[in-house]
N, C-alpha and C positions, 0 to 999 in steps of 0.2 A: 252333295248327296253322299251319305255315308252308309256303310253296310256293317252291321254287327253280327258276328257269327251266331247262328241259332244252334247248329249242330256241326260237328266236324264230319265232313263226308267220309263215311266208312260203312262197311257192311258187317253187322253182327248177326248172331243167330238166336232166335227166340224159339224154343222147342224145335219144330222141324221146318221152320220157315225163315227165310232170310229177310231182314228189313231192307228197304230201299234207302239210298243216301238221302239225307235231309228229310226223312220220313215222308217222301213224296209218293202219293198214290193218286192217279188221275180218276176223277169221279166219272161213273157211267152217266150217259145223258139222261137216263130215266130218273136219277136222283133229282135233277133240276126240274124236269117236266112234271114229275109227281108232286113236287113242292108247289109248283104253280097251279096245280089243280085245287090246292087247299088254301093258298095264301096269294093274294094278288099284290105282289111286289110292285112298287111304283116310285116315281120320282128319281132322285139321284141315289145310285146304289154303289157301295164300295165292296171290292173283293180283295181282301188283304193277303190272301194266299193263293194267287191266281194259277200257279203251275203252268200248264200248257193251255189254259183258257177254256177248259171244259164247261165250267159254269158261266163265265163271262161271255163266251161266244153265243150262248143261248139267250142270256139276258139282253144281249145287244139286239136281238130280233124280237124281243118281247115288246109289244107296242106301248106298254105303260112305263117303260124305262126312259127317263128323261136324259140321263147321262150315266156312265159307269166309269169309275176310276179303279185302277188295279195296282197291286203291290205284290212283290215276292222277294223273299230274302236272297234267293239265288240270282246273282247278277246276270246269269246266262238265260234267264227266263225273260220273255218280253213283257214288260209292265211299265206303268207310269212311274212307279217308285220301287226302290229296293231297300226297304228298312226291315228291321226285326220287329215283327208284330207283337212279340211278347213284351216289348218295352213301352211303357206309357208315353215316354217322350217321342216315340215314333209317331204315335197317333196324333200328336199336336201338329204334325207336318202334313197329315192327310187332309184333303178337302172335306168340307161338311157333307153330310149325306143323310138321306131318309132311312135307308136300309143298309145293313151289312149282310151279305150272303156269301158263305164260304165253306170250304171243307178243309179245316186247319189240320196241321200235324197233331197226332194224338199224344199219348203219354203225358208227361208233365208240361207240355207246351200248349195244350188246348185251353186250360183254365185261364191263364193270363190273357190269351188272345180273346176269349169270349168276354171276359170282364172288360177289357179295353173296348171291344166292339160295342158292348151294351151301353157304355157311357158315351160313345161317339155317335151312335145312330139316333136320329130324332124320333123315328117311329119304331124300329125294331131290328132284331137280328134273326137270321135263319142260318143254322149251321148244321152240317152233317158230322155227327160225333158217335163214338161208341155208345151204345145204349146204357152202358155202365156209368156214363157221365152223371147220371142221377144219383149215384152213390155219394153220400156226403163226406168225401175225403177232405183232409185238412186244407187242401188248396182251393176248395170251392164250396165247402159246407155252408159258410156264412152267406156267400153270394146266392146259393140256391135257396136258402131259407128266406132271404129277402126278395129274391126275384125268381119266382116259380115260372117255368116256361108255360106259355099259354097253349102250346100245342107240342105234343111229341108224336111224330109220325114214324112208326116203327116199320122198317123196310125188310124185305127178304135179303138173305146174305148174298153178297157179291164177291167173286173171286178176284181180288186185286192182283194176285201174284201166283207164281208156281211154287211148288215145294222145292226144297234145297237141291233135289236131284234134277229139277227142271222137267219132270215127266208128267206132272198133272197139276191142274189148277187147284189151289187151296184157299180155304176161307179162314178168317180170324175166328177166335173162340167166341167172340161176341159180335152180334150183328150191329149194323149201323141204324141210327134213327136220325130223323131231321128234327132238331130242336128249334122251336120258334119262340122268341120273346117279343110279342107284340105289345108295346106299351099302352095301347088303347084298349086291350082286351080286359074283360072283367071275369072271365071263366077260364078253366083249364080243361084241355081235352087230351086223351090218348087214343090214337087211331092206329089200327094194325092193317097193313096193306099186303094182301097175298099177291104173289107174282102174277096170278091169272087175271088180276084186275089192273095191272100196270101196263099202260100203253107203251110199246117200244121196249119191253123188258128183254134183257139178255143177261146171261150168267157170268160171262168173263169177257175180257177184251177181244179175244178172237172171234166172238159172236156179235160184236158191236154193230149196231145199225150205222148207216152213213150219217155224216153231219147234216146233209141235206134233208134226210128223213127226220132227224131230230128237230131241225128247224121247222119242218112242216107240222110236227106235233105241237110245238110251241104256238104256232099261229092258229092251229085248230083249237087249242085250249082258249086262246084269247078271244076267238070269234064264236065260241059256244058250240063248236062241232065235236068237242070232247067234254064230257060232264065235269063240272066243277063243284066244289063244296065250300063256297065262301059264306061268310056270315050274311044275314039278311040285308043289312045296310050296305055291305060291300058288294053283294050281288046286285042290288038295285043300282048302285053307282056304276058297276061294270056294264050292266045292260044298257044304261043310258049312254055311256061312252061308246059302246059298240054301235048303237043305233046312230049316234052322231057321225061316227066314222063311215058307216055304210051310206048315210045321206050325202056326206062330202064326196065319196067316190062316185055316187050316182050323178052328182052335179058337176063332176069334173069334165 
């Protein structure tokens, strides 16, 4: 197993906010739970930028996950693999998967990771990216033209970090959206999610809900206790699977 440096760990200053080493920012739990209200991820799922496991830990309790493999370029992070996800050759070493779900580093590193993920996943990709990812920059214009996202779920701003004085929580200049490339989809949707409608929403890491509460929300979504917005065919399949699981528990 080899590790190719993605970034030299260092801290630089962009405007009034310091970047984290390796562009690492942990996703709030509601990124994942809100995605699961709109897309029923299933099968084998890959997380190529696992970090501390914010996404993977919730997908592990999602009943439709068959298996999840993880990767992170940082050898100090707990993961199955430690490869540079920007490199095509790294993806040849990853197991096959139905979905890729990740919050990759932004700037120039997002585009190659998303392109590799799209070609690796059998069904689709769900990625948390700056909303400006839709801009047809040179590194992704052709890809976006050929592969429009089937869903763009625009989310309220989250404060990933404090300002350079460390006195207040700060947001990026652009909010995050969840971009979904479902290879089965025939339509495109843009959906805006206000914070008042997001279950388990919090503004910054200090206000975070517990892992146990986040996992409860995941299960509530899976079993229909929290509203979902799946396509008609997906909703029917989900309902049938839930009914089957309920029957199995009743006969246990």
